[in-house]
C-alpha positions as CSV (number, residue, x, y, z in Angstrom):
1,X,-0.2,4.2,28.7
2,X,-0.6,6.9,26.0
3,X,3.1,8.1,26.1
4,X,3.9,5.5,23.5
5,X,1.3,7.0,21.1
6,X,1.7,10.7,21.9
7,X,5.5,10.6,21.7
8,X,5.5,9.7,17.9
9,X,6.9,12.2,15.4
10,X,4.1,14.6,14.4
11,X,5.2,14.4,10.8
12,X,4.1,10.8,10.7
13,X,0.4,11.8,10.8
14,X,0.6,14.8,8.5
15,X,-1.5,14.3,5.4
16,X,0.3,14.1,2.1
17,X,-1.4,14.2,-1.3
18,X,0.3,12.4,-4.1
19,X,-0.7,12.6,-7.7
20,X,-0.5,9.4,-9.8
21,X,-2.0,7.9,-12.8
22,X,-4.3,4.9,-12.7
23,X,-4.6,3.5,-16.2
24,X,-3.8,6.8,-17.8
25,X,-6.2,8.8,-15.6
26,X,-4.7,11.4,-13.3
27,X,-5.8,11.2,-9.7
28,X,-4.6,12.2,-6.3
29,X,-4.6,10.2,-3.1
30,X,-4.4,11.8,0.3
31,X,-2.9,9.7,3.1
32,X,-1.0,10.3,6.3
33,X,2.8,10.1,5.9
34,X,3.0,6.9,7.9
35,X,0.7,5.1,5.4
36,X,2.8,6.4,2.5
37,X,5.9,5.0,4.2
38,X,4.2,1.6,4.7
39,X,3.1,1.5,1.0
40,X,6.6,2.3,-0.1
41,X,7.9,-0.6,2.1
42,X,5.4,-3.0,0.6
43,X,6.0,-1.8,-3.0
44,X,9.8,-2.2,-2.5
45,X,9.3,-5.8,-1.4
46,X,7.1,-6.4,-4.4
47,X,9.7,-4.7,-6.6
48,X,7.3,-2.1,-7.8
49,X,7.0,1.6,-7.7
50,X,4.4,2.9,-5.3
51,X,2.3,4.1,-8.2
52,X,2.4,0.7,-9.9
53,X,1.7,-1.1,-6.6
54,X,-1.4,1.1,-6.0
55,X,-2.5,0.5,-9.6
56,X,-2.2,-3.3,-9.1
57,X,-4.1,-3.1,-5.8
58,X,-6.8,-1.1,-7.5
59,X,-7.1,-3.6,-10.4
60,X,-7.2,-6.6,-8.0
61,X,-9.9,-5.1,-5.7
62,X,-12.0,-4.0,-8.7
63,X,-11.8,-7.6,-10.1
64,X,-12.6,-9.2,-6.8
65,X,-15.5,-7.0,-5.5
66,X,-16.2,-4.4,-8.2
67,X,-16.4,-0.7,-7.5
68,X,-14.6,0.4,-4.2
69,X,-16.5,3.0,-2.3
70,X,-13.5,4.4,-0.5
71,X,-10.2,3.4,-2.1
72,X,-8.2,5.6,0.3
73,X,-9.6,3.7,3.3
74,X,-8.8,0.4,1.5
75,X,-5.2,1.6,1.2
76,X,-5.0,2.4,4.9
77,X,-6.5,-1.0,5.9
78,X,-4.0,-2.6,3.5
79,X,-1.2,-1.0,5.4
80,X,-2.5,-2.2,8.7
81,X,-3.1,-5.7,7.3
82,X,0.5,-5.8,6.0
83,X,1.9,-4.7,9.4
84,X,-0.1,-7.5,11.1
85,X,0.9,-10.1,8.6
86,X,4.5,-9.2,7.5
87,X,5.7,-12.8,7.8
88,X,2.9,-14.1,5.6
89,X,3.6,-11.5,3.0
90,X,7.3,-12.4,3.0
91,X,6.4,-16.0,2.6
92,X,4.1,-15.2,-0.4
93,X,6.8,-13.0,-2.0
94,X,9.4,-15.8,-1.6
95,X,7.0,-18.4,-2.9
96,X,6.4,-16.3,-6.1
97,X,10.2,-15.8,-6.5
98,X,10.9,-19.6,-6.1
99,X,8.1,-20.4,-8.6
100,X,9.7,-18.0,-11.1
101,X,6.7,-15.7,-11.0
102,X,7.9,-12.3,-12.1
103,X,6.7,-9.3,-10.1
104,X,3.7,-7.6,-11.7
105,X,5.0,-4.5,-13.5
């Protein structure tokens, strides 16, 4: 059973810290490489840089619920949610494209 999981490339679960700016403030976010890869994939589909995509997520979650206790955990769960709902995400991106909605940039 566990061979599927233990056979993965060890670099996928190595932590990476990336510096970025959220509304002019420098910050750093530490995630495992696999999460960065997934965020890069989502951002590309949204036609945004990873930094811009993370900023948009931050703004949207702040607007919806207020202060986020653990934004890094939110990003991890966002990646999992995306992986479980890729078809829905693709449909939403396509619907915005058809409607003429420009990507948030």
